[in-house]
Biopython code that builds the backbone (N, CA, C, O; Angstrom):
import numpy as np
from Bio.PDB.StructureBuilder import StructureBuilder

atoms = [
    (1, "MET", "N", (84.701, 69.960, 107.664)),
    (1, "MET", "CA", (85.644, 70.860, 107.016)),
    (1, "MET", "C", (85.057, 72.269, 107.001)),
    (1, "MET", "O", (83.896, 72.459, 106.639)),
    (2, "PHE", "N", (85.850, 73.244, 107.390)),
    (2, "PHE", "CA", (85.416, 74.643, 107.405)),
    (2, "PHE", "C", (85.615, 75.258, 106.030)),
    (2, "PHE", "O", (86.616, 75.012, 105.357)),
    (3, "SER", "N", (84.669, 76.038, 105.641)),
    (3, "SER", "CA", (84.764, 76.743, 104.361)),
    (3, "SER", "C", (84.462, 78.206, 104.611)),
    (3, "SER", "O", (83.435, 78.536, 105.205)),
    (4, "SER", "N", (85.335, 79.078, 104.171)),
    (4, "SER", "CA", (85.138, 80.502, 104.368)),
    (4, "SER", "C", (84.252, 81.055, 103.271)),
    (4, "SER", "O", (84.529, 80.871, 102.086)),
    (5, "SER", "N", (83.186, 81.733, 103.668)),
    (5, "SER", "CA", (82.298, 82.319, 102.670)),
    (5, "SER", "C", (82.399, 83.839, 102.650)),
    (5, "SER", "O", (81.771, 84.493, 101.817)),
    (6, "GLY", "N", (83.186, 84.402, 103.562)),
    (6, "GLY", "CA", (83.362, 85.854, 103.598)),
    (6, "GLY", "C", (84.467, 86.297, 102.672)),
    (6, "GLY", "O", (85.214, 85.470, 102.148)),
    (7, "PRO", "N", (84.579, 87.609, 102.463)),
    (7, "PRO", "CA", (85.644, 88.112, 101.588)),
    (7, "PRO", "C", (87.015, 87.981, 102.243)),
    (7, "PRO", "O", (87.293, 88.609, 103.265)),
    (8, "VAL", "N", (87.847, 87.171, 101.650)),
    (8, "VAL", "CA", (89.199, 86.957, 102.159)),
    (8, "VAL", "C", (90.161, 87.204, 101.010)),
    (8, "VAL", "O", (89.988, 86.657, 99.921)),
    (9, "GLY", "N", (91.164, 88.018, 101.249)),
    (9, "GLY", "CA", (92.163, 88.266, 100.223)),
    (9, "GLY", "C", (91.838, 89.414, 99.294)),
    (9, "GLY", "O", (92.565, 89.640, 98.327)),
    (10, "ALA", "N", (90.768, 90.146, 99.556)),
    (10, "ALA", "CA", (90.388, 91.256, 98.683)),
    (10, "ALA", "C", (91.275, 92.480, 98.888)),
    (10, "ALA", "O", (91.390, 93.318, 97.994)),
    (11, "ALA", "N", (91.903, 92.591, 100.056)),
    (11, "ALA", "CA", (92.775, 93.726, 100.367)),
    (11, "ALA", "C", (94.047, 93.193, 101.012)),
    (11, "ALA", "O", (94.322, 93.479, 102.177)),
    (12, "ARG", "N", (94.801, 92.442, 100.279)),
    (12, "ARG", "CA", (95.969, 91.736, 100.807)),
    (12, "ARG", "C", (96.979, 92.645, 101.494)),
    (12, "ARG", "O", (97.202, 93.785, 101.086)),
    (13, "MET", "N", (97.584, 92.104, 102.553)),
    (13, "MET", "CA", (98.608, 92.810, 103.312)),
    (13, "MET", "C", (99.976, 92.478, 102.730)),
    (13, "MET", "O", (100.251, 91.324, 102.401)),
    (14, "GLY", "N", (100.826, 93.479, 102.602)),
    (14, "GLY", "CA", (102.176, 93.246, 102.117)),
    (14, "GLY", "C", (102.935, 94.536, 101.900)),
    (14, "GLY", "O", (102.392, 95.627, 102.073)),
    (15, "THR", "N", (104.185, 94.405, 101.522)),
    (15, "THR", "CA", (105.026, 95.580, 101.307)),
    (15, "THR", "C", (105.133, 95.965, 99.835)),
    (15, "THR", "O", (105.529, 97.089, 99.525)),
    (16, "ASP", "N", (104.793, 95.064, 98.929)),
    (16, "ASP", "CA", (104.863, 95.337, 97.496)),
    (16, "ASP", "C", (103.569, 96.005, 97.043)),
    (16, "ASP", "O", (102.500, 95.397, 97.106)),
    (17, "LEU", "N", (103.661, 97.236, 96.593)),
    (17, "LEU", "CA", (102.486, 97.990, 96.187)),
    (17, "LEU", "C", (101.773, 97.379, 94.982)),
    (17, "LEU", "O", (100.587, 97.635, 94.773)),
    (18, "ARG", "N", (102.475, 96.582, 94.195)),
    (18, "ARG", "CA", (101.857, 95.952, 93.017)),
    (18, "ARG", "C", (101.013, 94.736, 93.376)),
    (18, "ARG", "O", (100.099, 94.384, 92.629)),
    (19, "THR", "N", (101.298, 94.091, 94.499)),
    (19, "THR", "CA", (100.592, 92.856, 94.844)),
    (19, "THR", "C", (99.816, 92.936, 96.152)),
    (19, "THR", "O", (99.226, 91.941, 96.572)),
    (20, "SER", "N", (99.802, 94.090, 96.802)),
    (20, "SER", "CA", (99.084, 94.220, 98.067)),
    (20, "SER", "C", (98.345, 95.544, 98.128)),
    (20, "SER", "O", (98.656, 96.480, 97.392)),
    (21, "VAL", "N", (97.369, 95.609, 99.011)),
    (21, "VAL", "CA", (96.540, 96.811, 99.173)),
    (21, "VAL", "C", (96.950, 97.605, 100.413)),
    (21, "VAL", "O", (96.934, 98.836, 100.405)),
    (22, "VAL", "N", (97.323, 96.882, 101.491)),
    (22, "VAL", "CA", (97.708, 97.545, 102.738)),
    (22, "VAL", "C", (99.125, 97.140, 103.126)),
    (22, "VAL", "O", (99.626, 96.102, 102.693)),
    (23, "ASN", "N", (99.769, 97.974, 103.951)),
    (23, "ASN", "CA", (101.124, 97.663, 104.416)),
    (23, "ASN", "C", (101.061, 96.687, 105.582)),
    (23, "ASN", "O", (100.001, 96.136, 105.878)),
    (24, "GLU", "N", (102.196, 96.474, 106.243)),
    (24, "GLU", "CA", (102.279, 95.469, 107.298)),
    (24, "GLU", "C", (101.498, 95.815, 108.554)),
    (24, "GLU", "O", (101.387, 94.974, 109.446)),
    (25, "TRP", "N", (100.956, 97.012, 108.659)),
    (25, "TRP", "CA", (100.085, 97.323, 109.783)),
    (25, "TRP", "C", (98.742, 97.899, 109.346)),
    (25, "TRP", "O", (98.165, 98.749, 110.024)),
    (26, "GLY", "N", (98.256, 97.422, 108.205)),
    (26, "GLY", "CA", (96.880, 97.679, 107.788)),
    (26, "GLY", "C", (96.600, 98.994, 107.107)),
    (26, "GLY", "O", (95.452, 99.272, 106.759)),
    (27, "ARG", "N", (97.621, 99.816, 106.904)),
    (27, "ARG", "CA", (97.404, 101.122, 106.268)),
    (27, "ARG", "C", (97.388, 100.958, 104.748)),
    (27, "ARG", "O", (98.289, 100.352, 104.168)),
    (28, "CYS", "N", (96.372, 101.495, 104.128)),
    (28, "CYS", "CA", (96.195, 101.375, 102.683)),
    (28, "CYS", "C", (97.322, 102.092, 101.940)),
    (28, "CYS", "O", (97.706, 103.202, 102.309)),
    (29, "HIS", "N", (97.848, 101.458, 100.896)),
    (29, "HIS", "CA", (98.925, 102.063, 100.116)),
    (29, "HIS", "C", (98.442, 103.288, 99.338)),
    (29, "HIS", "O", (99.185, 104.259, 99.194)),
    (30, "ASP", "N", (97.213, 103.253, 98.839)),
    (30, "ASP", "CA", (96.728, 104.292, 97.925)),
    (30, "ASP", "C", (95.828, 105.356, 98.550)),
    (30, "ASP", "O", (95.777, 106.484, 98.060)),
    (31, "VAL", "N", (95.125, 105.015, 99.616)),
    (31, "VAL", "CA", (94.189, 105.957, 100.233)),
    (31, "VAL", "C", (94.763, 106.393, 101.575)),
    (31, "VAL", "O", (94.897, 105.593, 102.500)),
    (32, "ARG", "N", (95.090, 107.647, 101.659)),
    (32, "ARG", "CA", (95.729, 108.185, 102.848)),
    (32, "ARG", "C", (94.867, 108.011, 104.097)),
    (32, "ARG", "O", (93.682, 108.343, 104.102)),
    (33, "ASN", "N", (95.480, 107.489, 105.142)),
    (33, "ASN", "CA", (94.849, 107.320, 106.453)),
    (33, "ASN", "C", (93.649, 106.375, 106.466)),
    (33, "ASN", "O", (92.761, 106.502, 107.309)),
    (34, "LEU", "N", (93.626, 105.422, 105.521)),
    (34, "LEU", "CA", (92.625, 104.366, 105.534)),
    (34, "LEU", "C", (93.288, 103.098, 106.058)),
    (34, "LEU", "O", (94.310, 102.660, 105.531)),
    (35, "PHE", "N", (92.709, 102.521, 107.082)),
    (35, "PHE", "CA", (93.212, 101.280, 107.660)),
    (35, "PHE", "C", (92.166, 100.197, 107.467)),
    (35, "PHE", "O", (90.984, 100.419, 107.729)),
    (36, "ILE", "N", (92.585, 99.050, 107.018)),
    (36, "ILE", "CA", (91.676, 97.919, 106.809)),
    (36, "ILE", "C", (92.045, 96.850, 107.829)),
    (36, "ILE", "O", (93.170, 96.351, 107.853)),
    (37, "ILE", "N", (91.075, 96.511, 108.667)),
    (37, "ILE", "CA", (91.340, 95.574, 109.753)),
    (37, "ILE", "C", (90.220, 94.541, 109.782)),
    (37, "ILE", "O", (89.332, 94.596, 110.633)),
    (38, "ASP", "N", (90.273, 93.602, 108.844)),
    (38, "ASP", "CA", (89.308, 92.503, 108.829)),
    (38, "ASP", "C", (89.903, 91.345, 108.031)),
    (38, "ASP", "O", (91.093, 91.360, 107.717)),
    (39, "GLY", "N", (89.104, 90.360, 107.707)),
    (39, "GLY", "CA", (89.593, 89.175, 107.017)),
    (39, "GLY", "C", (90.084, 89.424, 105.604)),
    (39, "GLY", "O", (90.767, 88.575, 105.032)),
    (40, "SER", "N", (89.753, 90.560, 105.037)),
    (40, "SER", "CA", (90.176, 90.818, 103.655)),
    (40, "SER", "C", (91.678, 91.038, 103.529)),
    (40, "SER", "O", (92.208, 90.976, 102.420)),
    (41, "ILE", "N", (92.383, 91.295, 104.637)),
    (41, "ILE", "CA", (93.836, 91.489, 104.549)),
    (41, "ILE", "C", (94.589, 90.162, 104.514)),
    (41, "ILE", "O", (95.798, 90.146, 104.286)),
    (42, "PHE", "N", (93.892, 89.055, 104.736)),
    (42, "PHE", "CA", (94.529, 87.740, 104.643)),
    (42, "PHE", "C", (94.883, 87.461, 103.192)),
    (42, "PHE", "O", (94.171, 87.867, 102.273)),
    (43, "VAL", "N", (95.985, 86.770, 103.002)),
    (43, "VAL", "CA", (96.385, 86.405, 101.645)),
    (43, "VAL", "C", (95.482, 85.309, 101.098)),
    (43, "VAL", "O", (95.187, 85.282, 99.904)),
    (44, "THR", "N", (95.046, 84.413, 101.965)),
    (44, "THR", "CA", (94.181, 83.312, 101.557)),
    (44, "THR", "C", (93.340, 82.867, 102.747)),
    (44, "THR", "O", (93.629, 83.225, 103.889)),
    (45, "ALA", "N", (92.308, 82.092, 102.479)),
    (45, "ALA", "CA", (91.451, 81.587, 103.547)),
    (45, "ALA", "C", (92.153, 80.460, 104.287)),
    (45, "ALA", "O", (92.881, 79.665, 103.693)),
    (46, "GLY", "N", (91.924, 80.405, 105.592)),
    (46, "GLY", "CA", (92.486, 79.330, 106.394)),
    (46, "GLY", "C", (91.519, 78.170, 106.483)),
    (46, "GLY", "O", (90.453, 78.190, 105.868)),
    (47, "GLY", "N", (91.888, 77.167, 107.243)),
    (47, "GLY", "CA", (91.048, 75.989, 107.378)),
    (47, "GLY", "C", (90.114, 76.036, 108.569)),
    (47, "GLY", "O", (89.322, 75.114, 108.764)),
    (48, "VAL", "N", (90.188, 77.097, 109.377)),
    (48, "VAL", "CA", (89.341, 77.211, 110.559)),
    (48, "VAL", "C", (88.740, 78.617, 110.627)),
    (48, "VAL", "O", (89.087, 79.491, 109.832)),
    (49, "ASN", "N", (87.846, 78.817, 111.576)),
    (49, "ASN", "CA", (87.204, 80.106, 111.759)),
    (49, "ASN", "C", (88.265, 81.178, 112.055)),
    (49, "ASN", "O", (89.079, 80.993, 112.959)),
    (50, "PRO", "N", (88.270, 82.298, 111.309)),
    (50, "PRO", "CA", (89.328, 83.306, 111.449)),
    (50, "PRO", "C", (89.088, 84.369, 112.518)),
    (50, "PRO", "O", (89.862, 85.321, 112.606)),
    (51, "THR", "N", (88.051, 84.239, 113.326)),
    (51, "THR", "CA", (87.695, 85.295, 114.268)),
    (51, "THR", "C", (88.834, 85.656, 115.220)),
    (51, "THR", "O", (89.130, 86.836, 115.405)),
    (52, "CYS", "N", (89.469, 84.666, 115.821)),
    (52, "CYS", "CA", (90.556, 84.946, 116.767)),
    (52, "CYS", "C", (91.739, 85.607, 116.069)),
    (52, "CYS", "O", (92.385, 86.485, 116.642)),
    (53, "THR", "N", (92.024, 85.200, 114.851)),
    (53, "THR", "CA", (93.124, 85.804, 114.095)),
    (53, "THR", "C", (92.804, 87.244, 113.742)),
    (53, "THR", "O", (93.683, 88.104, 113.807)),
    (54, "ILE", "N", (91.568, 87.522, 113.370)),
    (54, "ILE", "CA", (91.158, 88.900, 113.062)),
    (54, "ILE", "C", (91.263, 89.766, 114.313)),
    (54, "ILE", "O", (91.706, 90.912, 114.236)),
    (55, "GLN", "N", (90.862, 89.232, 115.461)),
    (55, "GLN", "CA", (90.983, 89.980, 116.715)),
    (55, "GLN", "C", (92.445, 90.269, 117.037)),
    (55, "GLN", "O", (92.781, 91.377, 117.457)),
    (56, "ALA", "N", (93.304, 89.292, 116.846)),
    (56, "ALA", "CA", (94.733, 89.486, 117.114)),
    (56, "ALA", "C", (95.321, 90.528, 116.168)),
    (56, "ALA", "O", (96.113, 91.370, 116.592)),
    (57, "LEU", "N", (94.943, 90.481, 114.899)),
    (57, "LEU", "CA", (95.423, 91.483, 113.947)),
    (57, "LEU", "C", (94.914, 92.873, 114.298)),
    (57, "LEU", "O", (95.647, 93.852, 114.158)),
    (58, "ALA", "N", (93.677, 92.972, 114.748)),
    (58, "ALA", "CA", (93.130, 94.272, 115.141)),
    (58, "ALA", "C", (93.927, 94.865, 116.300)),
    (58, "ALA", "O", (94.220, 96.061, 116.308)),
    (59, "LEU", "N", (94.277, 94.030, 117.275)),
    (59, "LEU", "CA", (95.090, 94.500, 118.403)),
    (59, "LEU", "C", (96.494, 94.884, 117.950)),
    (59, "LEU", "O", (97.036, 95.895, 118.397)),
    (60, "TYR", "N", (97.086, 94.081, 117.064)),
    (60, "TYR", "CA", (98.421, 94.368, 116.537)),
    (60, "TYR", "C", (98.430, 95.694, 115.766)),
    (60, "TYR", "O", (99.324, 96.520, 115.949)),
    (61, "ILE", "N", (97.433, 95.888, 114.909)),
    (61, "ILE", "CA", (97.369, 97.109, 114.102)),
    (61, "ILE", "C", (97.086, 98.320, 114.982)),
    (61, "ILE", "O", (97.666, 99.385, 114.768)),
    (62, "ALA", "N", (96.202, 98.174, 115.968)),
    (62, "ALA", "CA", (95.931, 99.289, 116.883)),
    (62, "ALA", "C", (97.188, 99.677, 117.653)),
    (62, "ALA", "O", (97.443, 100.860, 117.875)),
    (63, "ASP", "N", (97.972, 98.680, 118.059)),
    (63, "ASP", "CA", (99.226, 98.961, 118.757)),
    (63, "ASP", "C", (100.213, 99.667, 117.831)),
    (63, "ASP", "O", (100.885, 100.611, 118.247)),
    (64, "ALA", "N", (100.305, 99.218, 116.578)),
    (64, "ALA", "CA", (101.195, 99.866, 115.606)),
    (64, "ALA", "C", (100.754, 101.300, 115.336)),
    (64, "ALA", "O", (101.593, 102.190, 115.190)),
    (65, "MET", "N", (99.453, 101.529, 115.268)),
    (65, "MET", "CA", (98.938, 102.893, 115.068)),
    (65, "MET", "C", (99.323, 103.779, 116.253)),
    (65, "MET", "O", (99.739, 104.924, 116.073)),
    (66, "LYS", "N", (99.182, 103.245, 117.452)),
    (66, "LYS", "CA", (99.519, 104.008, 118.657)),
    (66, "LYS", "C", (101.007, 104.362, 118.688)),
    (66, "LYS", "O", (101.374, 105.488, 119.023)),
    (67, "LYS", "N", (101.868, 103.388, 118.336)),
    (67, "LYS", "CA", (103.311, 103.618, 118.332)),
    (67, "LYS", "C", (103.735, 104.610, 117.261)),
    (67, "LYS", "O", (104.740, 105.302, 117.425)),
    (68, "ASN", "N", (102.987, 104.692, 116.167)),
    (68, "ASN", "CA", (103.336, 105.558, 115.046)),
    (68, "ASN", "C", (102.436, 106.785, 114.977)),
    (68, "ASN", "O", (102.343, 107.418, 113.925)),
    (69, "LEU", "N", (101.786, 107.128, 116.053)),
    (69, "LEU", "CA", (100.815, 108.221, 116.063)),
    (69, "LEU", "C", (101.407, 109.546, 115.615)),
    (69, "LEU", "O", (100.724, 110.334, 114.962)),
    (70, "ALA", "N", (102.650, 109.804, 115.950)),
    (70, "ALA", "CA", (103.284, 111.085, 115.573)),
    (70, "ALA", "C", (103.399, 111.230, 114.068)),
    (70, "ALA", "O", (103.337, 112.345, 113.551)),
    (71, "ASN", "N", (103.565, 110.128, 113.356)),
    (71, "ASN", "CA", (103.728, 110.162, 111.894)),
    (71, "ASN", "C", (102.522, 109.607, 111.140)),
    (71, "ASN", "O", (102.567, 109.455, 109.920)),
    (72, "LEU", "N", (101.449, 109.307, 111.861)),
    (72, "LEU", "CA", (100.310, 108.618, 111.273)),
    (72, "LEU", "C", (99.580, 109.440, 110.230)),
    (72, "LEU", "O", (99.147, 108.898, 109.213)),
    (73, "PHE", "N", (99.437, 110.708, 110.455)),
    (73, "PHE", "CA", (98.630, 111.536, 109.558)),
    (73, "PHE", "C", (99.494, 112.471, 108.711)),
    (73, "PHE", "O", (99.156, 113.641, 108.526)),
    (74, "ASP", "N", (100.597, 111.955, 108.204)),
    (74, "ASP", "CA", (101.488, 112.760, 107.373)),
    (74, "ASP", "C", (101.013, 112.841, 105.935)),
    (74, "ASP", "O", (101.658, 113.484, 105.107)),
]
sb = StructureBuilder()
sb.init_structure("model")
sb.init_model(0)
sb.init_chain("A")
sb.init_seg("    ")
for serial, (resi, resn, name, xyz) in enumerate(atoms, 1):
    if name == "N":
        sb.init_residue(resn, " ", resi, " ")
    sb.init_atom(name, np.array(xyz, "f"), 0.0, 1.0, " ", f" {name:<3s}", serial, name[0])
structure = sb.get_structure()
């Protein structure tokens, strides 16, 4: 059985500012132009090693940043 010992869920991803730290593409709600791209954006720990999921999220967030570059630093 896999057990996660790293910080997971410390900076939850979501659209509700009261229950999440970052939006749907990793941008912090409270700190301007801060992006969090690691296991802490997960809502909870999974049952397996999260490395591939973190890599996929990093690519997804980088793509979202690229698509929103014109409005990124507003």
